[in-house]
Structure formats: C-alpha cells, structure tokens
DRENBAZA-577919 format. One line per 4 residues: their letters; for each residue x, y, z of N, C-alpha, C, O. Coordinates in steps of 0.05 Angstrom, whole numbers. Layout:
! DRENBAZA-577919
a = X/Y/Z/X/Y/Z/X/Y/Z/X/Y/Z  ...
***
This chain:
! DRENBAZA-577919
myss = 2022/-100/-127/2012/-88/-152/1982/-91/-154/1971/-111/-144  1969/-73/-168/1941/-75/-174/1938/-87/-202/1951/-79/-221  1920/-107/-203/1916/-120/-229/1887/-129/-231/1875/-137/-211  1875/-127/-255/1847/-134/-259/1844/-150/-285/1852/-140/-306
nnti = 1832/-174/-283/1824/-190/-306/1848/-196/-324/1845/-195/-348  1870/-203/-312/1894/-211/-327/1900/-240/-322/1892/-252/-302  1916/-252/-340/1927/-278/-335/1957/-276/-331/1971/-264/-347  1966/-287/-309/1994/-286/-302/2005/-314/-306/1999/-332/-291
sgsv = 2022/-317/-326/2033/-343/-333/2063/-342/-331/2075/-321/-325  2075/-365/-336/2104/-366/-333/2112/-371/-304/2095/-368/-286  2136/-379/-299/2145/-386/-272/2154/-361/-257/2166/-343/-269  2149/-360/-231/2159/-339/-214/2176/-352/-193/2166/-366/-176
cgnk = 2202/-347/-194/2220/-362/-176/2244/-346/-168/2252/-327/-182  2254/-352/-144/2280/-341/-135/2279/-312/-127/2299/-298/-127  2255/-302/-120/2252/-274/-112/2250/-272/-81/2244/-291/-67  2256/-247/-72/2255/-242/-43/2242/-215/-38/2250/-195/-51
arnn = 2223/-214/-20/2210/-189/-12/2216/-182/17/2218/-200/34  2220/-157/22/2225/-149/50/2201/-153/68/2205/-160/92  2177/-150/57/2153/-154/74/2134/-175/62/2135/-198/71  2117/-168/43/2096/-186/34/2100/-195/5/2107/-179/-12
gggl = 2094/-221/1/2093/-231/-26/2120/-234/-40/2127/-218/-57  2134/-255/-32/2160/-259/-44/2159/-263/-74/2176/-252/-88  2140/-279/-83/2137/-283/-112/2118/-263/-125/2126/-250/-144  2094/-261/-115/2073/-243/-126/2059/-230/-103/2053/-242/-83
yldr = 2052/-204/-108/2036/-189/-89/2014/-175/-104/2019/-157/-121  1989/-182/-98/1966/-170/-111/1951/-154/-91/1941/-164/-71  1948/-128/-96/1935/-109/-78/1909/-99/-90/1909/-86/-111  1887/-105/-76/1860/-97/-85/1856/-104/-114/1846/-88/-130
slgn = 1862/-129/-120/1861/-139/-148/1838/-158/-151/1831/-172/-132  1827/-160/-175/1805/-178/-179/1805/-190/-207/1814/-178/-226  1794/-214/-208/1789/-227/-233/1814/-237/-248/1813/-241/-272  1836/-241/-234/1860/-250/-247/1862/-280/-245/1851/-293/-227
tivg = 1877/-292/-263/1883/-320/-263/1914/-324/-263/1928/-313/-280  1923/-339/-244/1952/-344/-241/1957/-374/-249/1947/-392/-235  1971/-378/-270/1975/-405/-281/2004/-415/-280/2009/-439/-284  2023/-397/-276/2051/-405/-275/2059/-415/-248/2046/-407/-228
svys = 2079/-432/-246/2088/-442/-220/2102/-419/-205/2116/-402/-216  2098/-419/-178/2110/-400/-161/2127/-415/-140/2116/-430/-123  2153/-413/-141/2170/-429/-124/2196/-416/-117/2206/-398/-131  2207/-425/-94/2233/-416/-84/2235/-386/-80/2255/-374/-85
nsar = 2213/-374/-70/2212/-346/-63/2211/-343/-32/2205/-362/-18  2217/-319/-22/2217/-315/7/2207/-287/13/2210/-268/-3  2196/-284/37/2186/-258/47/2180/-260/77/2186/-281/89  2169/-239/89/2160/-241/116/2133/-254/118/2128/-271/135
yggg = 2115/-247/99/2088/-259/97/2082/-266/68/2088/-250/50  2072/-290/64/2065/-298/37/2089/-303/20/2095/-287/2  2104/-324/25/2129/-329/11/2125/-331/-19/2141/-320/-35  2104/-345/-28/2099/-348/-56/2081/-327/-67/2086/-314/-87
lyld = 2058/-323/-53/2037/-306/-63/2022/-292/-40/2015/-305/-20  2017/-266/-43/2002/-251/-23/1979/-236/-36/1984/-220/-54  1955/-243/-28/1931/-229/-38/1921/-210/-16/1913/-219/5  1922/-184/-22/1915/-164/-3/1888/-150/-11/1888/-136/-31
rssn = 1867/-155/4/1841/-143/-2/1833/-148/-32/1824/-130/-46  1837/-173/-40/1832/-180/-68/1810/-200/-70/1805/-215/-52  1796/-201/-94/1773/-218/-96/1771/-230/-124/1781/-219/-144  1758/-253/-125/1751/-267/-150/1775/-273/-167/1773/-273/-192
nivs = 1798/-279/-154/1821/-288/-169/1823/-319/-168/1812/-331/-150  1836/-330/-188/1840/-359/-189/1869/-365/-190/1884/-355/-206  1878/-382/-171/1905/-391/-169/1905/-420/-177/1898/-437/-161  1913/-426/-202/1912/-453/-212/1939/-465/-216/1942/-486/-230
nnvy = 1959/-453/-205/1987/-462/-209/1996/-478/-185/1981/-482/-166  2021/-488/-186/2034/-501/-164/2050/-480/-148/2065/-464/-160  2047/-480/-122/2062/-462/-104/2079/-479/-85/2068/-493/-68  2105/-478/-88/2121/-497/-73/2149/-485/-67/2160/-468/-82
gnsv = 2161/-496/-46/2188/-489/-39/2192/-460/-31/2215/-450/-32  2171/-447/-22/2173/-419/-13/2176/-418/18/2169/-438/31  2186/-396/28/2189/-394/57/2185/-366/66/2188/-346/52  2177/-363/92/2173/-337/104/2184/-338/133/2188/-359/144
tnng = 2190/-314/143/2198/-313/171/2174/-311/190/2177/-315/214  2150/-305/179/2126/-304/195/2105/-323/186/2106/-347/192  2085/-314/171/2061/-331/166/2056/-334/136/2061/-316/120  2045/-358/129/2037/-363/101/2060/-369/83/2068/-353/66
ggvy = 2072/-393/87/2095/-400/71/2090/-400/41/2107/-390/26  2068/-411/33/2061/-412/4/2044/-389/-4/2051/-374/-22  2020/-387/9/2000/-367/1/1989/-353/26/1984/-366/47  1986/-326/24/1974/-311/46/1951/-294/35/1955/-279/16
lyas = 1927/-297/47/1904/-281/39/1897/-262/62/1891/-272/84  1897/-236/57/1888/-217/77/1863/-202/68/1863/-190/47  1842/-204/84/1817/-190/78/1809/-194/48/1800/-176/35  1811/-219/40/1806/-225/12/1781/-243/10/1776/-259/28
vnnt = 1766/-240/-12/1740/-252/-15/1737/-267/-41/1745/-257/-62  1725/-291/-39/1716/-306/-63/1739/-312/-82/1735/-312/-107  1762/-318/-72/1784/-328/-88/1783/-358/-89/1773/-371/-70  1795/-370/-110/1796/-399/-113/1825/-408/-117/1839/-397/-134
ivgs = 1833/-427/-101/1860/-438/-103/1858/-467/-110/1848/-483/-94  1866/-474/-134/1862/-502/-144/1888/-516/-151/1887/-540/-157  1910/-503/-150/1936/-516/-155/1945/-531/-130/1932/-530/-109  1968/-544/-132/1980/-557/-109/1997/-537/-93/2011/-521/-105
vysn = 1996/-540/-67/2012/-523/-49/2029/-542/-31/2018/-556/-14  2055/-542/-36/2071/-562/-22/2100/-553/-17/2110/-535/-30  2111/-565/4/2139/-561/11/2146/-532/17/2168/-522/12  2126/-517/29/2131/-490/38/2135/-490/69/2127/-509/82
sanf = 2146/-468/79/2151/-467/108/2145/-439/119/2149/-419/105  2135/-439/144/2128/-414/157/2127/-418/187/2131/-440/197  2123/-396/201/2118/-397/230/2090/-408/235/2086/-427/251  2070/-395/223/2042/-403/224/2032/-406/195/2037/-389/178
gggl = 2019/-429/190/2008/-433/163/2030/-440/143/2037/-424/126  2041/-464/146/2062/-472/128/2055/-470/99/2071/-461/82  2031/-480/92/2022/-479/64/2007/-454/58/2015/-438/40  1985/-449/73/1967/-425/68/1959/-413/94/1956/-426/114
yldh = 1956/-386/93/1946/-371/116/1924/-353/107/1929/-335/90  1900/-356/118/1877/-339/111/1871/-321/135/1865/-331/157  1873/-295/132/1870/-276/153/1847/-257/147/1848/-242/127  1826/-257/164/1803/-240/160/1792/-243/131/1785/-223/119
slgn = 1790/-267/122/1782/-272/94/1756/-287/93/1750/-303/111  1741/-283/71/1713/-292/70/1707/-306/44/1714/-296/22  1694/-329/45/1683/-342/21/1703/-352/1/1697/-354/-23  1727/-358/10/1747/-369/-9/1745/-399/-10/1736/-412/9
tvns = 1755/-411/-32/1756/-440/-35/1784/-449/-40/1798/-439/-58  1793/-467/-23/1819/-480/-27/1814/-509/-35/1810/-526/-19  1814/-513/-62/1809/-540/-73/1836/-551/-83/1839/-554/-107  1854/-556/-65/1881/-562/-72/1891/-587/-59/1879/-597/-40
svyg = 1914/-597/-69/1930/-616/-54/1950/-600/-38/1968/-587/-49  1946/-600/-11/1964/-585/7/1980/-605/22/1970/-619/40  2006/-607/16/2021/-629/28/2050/-622/32/2062/-605/18  2062/-635/52/2091/-633/56/2100/-605/65/2123/-598/62
nyat = 2081/-589/77/2088/-563/87/2095/-565/116/2089/-584/130  2109/-544/126/2119/-545/154/2114/-518/167/2121/-497/156  2103/-518/191/2100/-494/207/2116/-498/233/2113/-519/246  2132/-479/241/2147/-482/265/2129/-481/290/2137/-490/312
nngg = 2105/-469/287/2086/-467/309/2060/-481/302/2056/-504/309  2042/-467/287/2015/-477/284/2006/-478/255/2014/-462/238  1989/-498/249/1977/-500/222/1997/-508/201/2005/-491/184  2005/-533/201/2025/-542/182/2016/-539/153/2032/-530/136
gvyl = 1991/-546/148/1981/-543/120/1966/-517/116/1973/-502/98  1944/-513/131/1927/-490/127/1921/-477/154/1915/-491/174  1921/-450/156/1916/-435/180/1895/-414/174/1899/-397/156  1873/-414/188/1852/-393/185/1850/-377/211/1848/-388/233
syst = 1851/-351/208/1849/-333/231/1827/-312/225/1829/-297/205  1807/-311/242/1785/-292/239/1773/-293/211/1768/-273/198  1769/-317/201/1760/-321/173/1734/-337/174/1729/-354/191  1716/-331/154/1689/-341/155/1680/-351/128/1687/-340/107
nnti = 1664/-373/128/1651/-383/104/1671/-391/82/1665/-388/58  1694/-401/90/1713/-411/71/1709/-442/69/1700/-455/87  1718/-453/46/1716/-482/41/1744/-492/36/1758/-483/18  1752/-512/51/1777/-526/46/1770/-554/35/1761/-571/51
sgsv = 1774/-558/10/1768/-584/-3/1794/-596/-14/1816/-586/-8  1792/-616/-30/1816/-629/-40/1828/-647/-19/1814/-665/-9  1853/-644/-13/1867/-661/7/1888/-646/21/1902/-629/10  1891/-652/47/1912/-640/64/1927/-663/78/1916/-677/94
ytni = 1952/-666/71/1966/-690/81/1996/-686/83/2008/-669/70  2008/-701/101/2037/-702/107/2048/-674/114/2071/-668/107  2032/-658/127/2042/-632/137/2050/-635/166/2041/-654/180  2066/-617/176/2076/-619/204/2073/-592/218/2080/-571/206
apii = 2064/-593/242/2064/-570/261/2068/-580/289/2052/-597/298  2088/-571/303/2094/-584/329/2077/-574/353/2079/-585/374  2061/-553/349/2045/-543/371/2015/-548/368/2004/-562/385  2002/-537/348/1974/-543/343/1969/-545/313/1980/-531/297
gggv = 1951/-564/307/1941/-566/279/1962/-575/259/1971/-559/243  1968/-601/260/1987/-611/241/1978/-607/212/1994/-600/195  1952/-611/207/1941/-608/180/1928/-581/177/1935/-565/159  1907/-575/194/1891/-551/191/1887/-539/219/1881/-553/238
aliy = 1889/-512/221/1883/-498/246/1864/-475/240/1869/-459/222  1843/-473/256/1824/-451/255/1824/-437/282/1819/-449/303  1829/-411/281/1830/-394/305/1810/-371/301/1812/-356/282  1791/-369/319/1770/-348/318/1757/-347/290/1753/-325/278
slsn = 1751/-370/279/1740/-372/252/1714/-388/254/1712/-408/268  1693/-379/239/1668/-392/241/1655/-398/214/1660/-385/194  1638/-418/215/1621/-425/191/1638/-433/167/1631/-426/144  1661/-446/172/1677/-456/150/1671/-486/146/1661/-499/164
tisa = 1677/-496/122/1673/-524/116/1700/-537/108/1714/-527/91  1706/-558/122/1730/-574/115/1720/-600/102/1714/-619/116  1719/-600/76/1710/-624/62/1733/-640/50/1730/-660/38  1757/-629/55/1782/-644/46/1785/-669/62/1777/-670/85
nvys = 1798/-689/51/1809/-710/67/1835/-701/80/1853/-691/66  1836/-703/106/1859/-694/122/1872/-718/134/1861/-731/152  1896/-724/124/1908/-750/132/1939/-748/133/1951/-733/119  1949/-766/150/1978/-770/152/1993/-744/159/2016/-740/151
nygg = 1980/-726/174/1993/-703/185/2004/-709/213/1994/-727/227  2025/-694/220/2039/-701/245/2040/-676/263/2049/-655/254  2032/-680/288/2033/-658/306/2055/-659/326/2061/-639/340  2069/-681/328/2091/-683/347/2081/-690/375/2057/-692/381
sscw = 2101/-694/393/2095/-704/420/2082/-683/438/2073/-690/460  2082/-657/430/2070/-637/447/2046/-622/433/2037/-602/442  2037/-634/411/2017/-620/394/1988/-627/402/1983/-650/411  1970/-608/398/1942/-613/399/1930/-613/371/1934/-593/356
gggv = 1916/-634/364/1903/-635/338/1921/-642/315/1930/-625/300  1927/-668/313/1944/-676/291/1933/-671/264/1947/-662/246  1907/-675/260/1894/-670/235/1882/-642/233/1889/-626/216  1863/-636/252/1849/-610/252/1848/-599/281/1842/-614/300
flds = 1853/-573/284/1851/-560/309/1833/-535/307/1837/-519/289  1814/-532/325/1796/-509/326/1798/-496/353/1796/-510/374  1803/-470/353/1803/-455/378/1784/-431/376/1787/-414/358  1765/-430/394/1746/-407/394/1733/-404/367/1730/-381/357
spyn = 1726/-426/355/1715/-426/328/1690/-443/326/1691/-467/325  1666/-430/326/1641/-444/326/1629/-448/298/1638/-435/279  1610/-465/296/1593/-469/272/1608/-478/247/1601/-472/225  1630/-493/251/1645/-504/229/1636/-533/224/1626/-546/242
tisg = 1640/-542/199/1633/-570/192/1657/-584/181/1670/-574/163  1663/-608/192/1684/-625/181/1670/-648/167/1662/-667/180  1668/-646/141/1654/-666/125/1672/-685/110/1663/-706/100  1698/-679/109/1717/-698/98/1726/-719/118/1718/-718/141
nvyd = 1742/-738/109/1752/-758/126/1778/-749/139/1795/-737/126  1782/-755/164/1806/-748/179/1818/-774/190/1807/-787/207  1841/-781/179/1852/-807/186/1883/-807/185/1896/-792/171  1894/-826/201/1923/-831/201/1939/-807/210/1962/-804/202
nsaq = 1927/-790/227/1942/-768/239/1950/-774/267/1940/-793/279  1969/-759/278/1978/-764/305/1986/-738/319/1994/-719/307  1982/-738/346/1989/-715/362/1990/-724/391/1983/-747/398  1998/-706/409/1997/-711/438/1968/-716/446/1961/-736/459
dggg = 1951/-696/440/1922/-698/447/1906/-691/422/1912/-673/407  1885/-707/418/1868/-703/394/1883/-711/369/1889/-693/353  1887/-736/366/1902/-745/342/1889/-737/316/1903/-729/297  1862/-740/315/1848/-732/291/1839/-703/292/1846/-687/275
vyls = 1823/-696/313/1811/-670/315/1812/-661/344/1807/-676/363  1819/-635/348/1819/-623/375/1802/-597/374/1807/-580/358  1782/-596/391/1765/-572/393/1769/-560/420/1765/-572/441  1777/-534/420/1782/-519/445/1764/-495/445/1766/-477/428
ystk = 1746/-493/465/1727/-471/467/1713/-465/441/1709/-442/433  1706/-487/427/1694/-485/401/1667/-500/401/1667/-525/400  1645/-486/404/1619/-499/407/1605/-501/380/1612/-487/361  1585/-518/379/1567/-521/357/1581/-527/331/1574/-517/310
ntis = 1601/-545/332/1614/-555/308/1603/-583/302/1593/-597/320  1606/-591/277/1595/-617/267/1616/-632/252/1630/-622/235  1618/-658/259/1634/-677/243/1614/-695/228/1598/-709/240  1615/-694/201/1597/-711/186/1613/-731/169/1601/-748/155
gsvy = 1639/-729/169/1656/-749/155/1664/-771/175/1652/-774/196  1685/-786/168/1695/-807/185/1722/-798/197/1739/-787/183  1725/-804/223/1751/-799/237/1761/-826/246/1749/-839/263  1783/-835/234/1792/-862/239/1823/-865/237/1836/-850/223
nnta = 1833/-886/251/1861/-893/250/1880/-871/259/1903/-869/250  1871/-853/277/1887/-832/288/1898/-841/315/1887/-859/328  1920/-829/324/1932/-837/349/1940/-812/366/1947/-791/355  1937/-815/392/1945/-794/411/1948/-807/439/1943/-831/442
vfgg = 1956/-791/458/1957/-800/486/1929/-798/497/1919/-818/509  1916/-776/494/1888/-772/501/1872/-764/477/1880/-746/462  1849/-777/472/1832/-770/450/1844/-778/423/1852/-761/407  1846/-804/419/1857/-813/393/1842/-803/369/1855/-794/350
gvyl = 1816/-803/370/1800/-792/348/1794/-763/351/1801/-746/334  1781/-756/374/1772/-728/378/1776/-721/407/1772/-737/425  1786/-696/412/1789/-685/439/1771/-660/441/1774/-642/425  1753/-660/460/1735/-637/465/1743/-624/490/1742/-635/512
yssd = 1751/-598/488/1758/-582/512/1738/-559/513/1740/-540/498  1719/-561/531/1699/-540/534/1686/-533/508/1685/-509/500  1677/-553/494/1666/-549/467/1640/-564/464/1637/-583/448  1620/-555/480/1594/-568/480/1578/-562/455/1587/-547/437
yftn = 1555/-575/453/1538/-574/429/1553/-584/404/1548/-576/381  1570/-603/409/1584/-617/388/1566/-639/376/1551/-651/391  1566/-642/350/1550/-662/337/1567/-680/318/1582/-670/302  1564/-706/322/1577/-725/304/1556/-741/289/1542/-757/301
tgwi = 1553/-736/263/1535/-752/246/1551/-771/229/1539/-786/213  1577/-772/231/1594/-790/216/1602/-814/234/1586/-824/249  1627/-822/231/1637/-845/246/1664/-837/258/1681/-825/246  1666/-844/284/1692/-842/298/1700/-870/306/1688/-881/325
knny = 1719/-881/292/1723/-910/295/1753/-917/291/1768/-903/277  1761/-939/304/1787/-951/300/1810/-931/306/1831/-932/294  1806/-913/326/1827/-895/335/1840/-907/360/1829/-925/372  1863/-896/367/1879/-907/389/1889/-885/407/1900/-865/397
adss = 1886/-888/433/1897/-870/453/1915/-886/472/1907/-907/481  1938/-875/478/1956/-889/497/1944/-890/525/1947/-909/539  1930/-868/532/1919/-867/559/1889/-872/559/1880/-893/568  1872/-853/550/1844/-857/550/1831/-840/528/1842/-822/517
gggv = 1805/-847/523/1791/-833/502/1800/-841/475/1807/-824/458  1800/-867/469/1808/-876/443/1792/-864/421/1803/-856/400  1766/-861/425/1748/-848/405/1746/-819/410/1753/-802/394  1735/-812/434/1731/-784/442/1740/-780/471/1733/-797/489
ytng = 1755/-759/476/1762/-751/503/1750/-723/509/1753/-705/492  1737/-720/532/1726/-694/539/1738/-685/566/1745/-702/583  1741/-659/570/1753/-649/595/1731/-646/617/1737/-638/639  1706/-652/610/1684/-650/629/1658/-656/615/1658/-666/593
shan = 1637/-649/628/1610/-655/617/1606/-639/591/1610/-615/590  1597/-653/571/1587/-642/546/1559/-652/542/1553/-666/523  1542/-643/560/1515/-655/563/1497/-649/538/1478/-663/533  1504/-628/524/1487/-621/501/1499/-630/474/1490/-621/453
syfg = 1518/-648/476/1531/-659/452/1519/-685/443/1509/-700/460  1521/-691/417/1511/-716/406/1535/-730/394/1547/-721/374  1543/-753/406/1568/-766/398/1563/-787/376/1582/-793/362  1539/-796/372/1533/-814/350/1549/-839/349/1553/-853/369
nvin = 1560/-846/325/1573/-871/321/1603/-869/329/1619/-859/314  1608/-880/353/1636/-881/363/1641/-910/371/1632/-919/391  1656/-924/354/1659/-953/357/1688/-962/352/1703/-949/338  1694/-985/364/1719/-1000/358/1744/-983/363/1764/-987/348
nipd = 1744/-966/383/1767/-950/390/1781/-963/414/1768/-976/430  1807/-958/416/1823/-970/438/1836/-947/454/1847/-928/442  1836/-949/481/1825/-970/498/1795/-968/504/1784/-986/516  1782/-945/496/1754/-941/502/1743/-923/480/1758/-911/465
niap = 1717/-921/480/1704/-904/459/1702/-875/468/1709/-857/453  1692/-871/492/1688/-844/503/1698/-843/531/1691/-860/548  1714/-823/538/1724/-819/565/1726/-790/572/1728/-773/554  1725/-782/597/1721/-801/619/1691/-808/622/1684/-824/639
***
C-alpha cells in the first residue's frame, strides 16, 4: 500500500502474504510512523514488514515471531532511504537476514535491540546487500546463522557504520564470522564492541575480499578455530584503532589470522590473545 505521513498503531498479527510483507507492506511510502507491534506474520520476503522504495519512515514498534521462506524474517527494506528502526526486532526467522534484510538501501538507521533471530544461511541478526551509508546501532545479540555472519553480514556493501555492540552471537562449527562478516565490502567502520561470539573462523569479525575497513571498538572474548578475534582473507588496508584482546583460537591467530601478507594494514593494539596475537 502507498501511505504518506500517517501513524499506524495497534497490533498486526497472524497474517500471511504470498510474496512480500506478511504484516505490513509499504510501497513508495514516506513519513509514516509505525508504533504497533508486528508479530506472528509470514511471507516470502519481509515476514513482519516490507518497505519498498520508501523513505523517512519510523518503525518504533516491536517486530517479533515473524517468518519467511526467503529473506528478512522481521523487516525487509528494498531500495529504501533514510528510514529509522528503533523498536526491538527479535525471534524472527529467515533464510538470509533473520531479523532484518537491507537490499540496495541507503542512509537508514537501525537503532534497535536485534536479538534471538535465526537465519538458516547467513546474517542471523542483520543482513546488508548492496547497501550504503547505513548505521547499525543499539545492540545485536544471541542471533544464529550457521554459514556466515551470526550477528551481522555485509555483502557488496560499503561505507556503513556498525556502532552497535555485537555479542553472544553464534555461527556454528562451519560458520565464518560469529559476530560480523564482510564480503566484498570496503570502507566500513566497526565502532561498537564485538565480544563473546563464536564461529569456525573469525569468532568476532571475518573480512573476505573487503579492503579499507576500520575497527575502532574493542573485539574481545571471541572464540574460533582460526582467528579468534579477527580473520582477514585478502582484505588489506585494514586498520585497527581499537583493541583486539583476550580472544581464543583452537589452532592459531588468537587475535588476528590472515591468509597471507597484509602489508598495508595497521593492526594496532592486539594483546593477550591465545595461543598467539597475530598469525601466521
């Protein structure tokens, strides 16, 4: 539906859509505020809420218990700009982006508690695809994705800021990036703290073919087989101005593991990691 400058209140629950937006679908809509809870809805994309080419909307409600057969269990944004999500997004499920999925979207703010969501593949909490200049703040925790990005996954996305605390997310025994995973995504900044996450490789953060990214928060108490804190795979020009400390790897790279030379990277403060700080 098209809507402009309206307030949508009351609960939206128990609905099912054949394609997009099980609970609510906003098409080319702007300036709306959604304040009612959206829960127990289902669709192919955007189980709770789907914003299609929409801008300057505020989602201040709780979005929970929604499910999809594809992407964006709670919230899906497609080609949407300058929206703000400030409610809690929890206990949703999807293939990609258990909590939220941002697709070709720009300048949005997710200032939410994103927790307890599940993705059968990637991005348990939040998934960004071809998205730019978005901010993920608040907190992202106790989400699960068994392949990549237990908490947050960025794919072909640039110049985004993750200022949320990302913690206690689980990637499983075959996952890359228990807390945060970046693939082909340059110029992003991780300024929040990333801690108590786990994965096969890159317990805290995994960067794959993602150059010129910066960590300015602390990465600590994460666990993996390789790269307890951070795993860099062909991701040079990496900069750490924060702390990578007290992480653990079963094999090597307790603090940072690299797949080869990252001669143009600045590793900064990497201390007290087990069994080593930087490997190989």
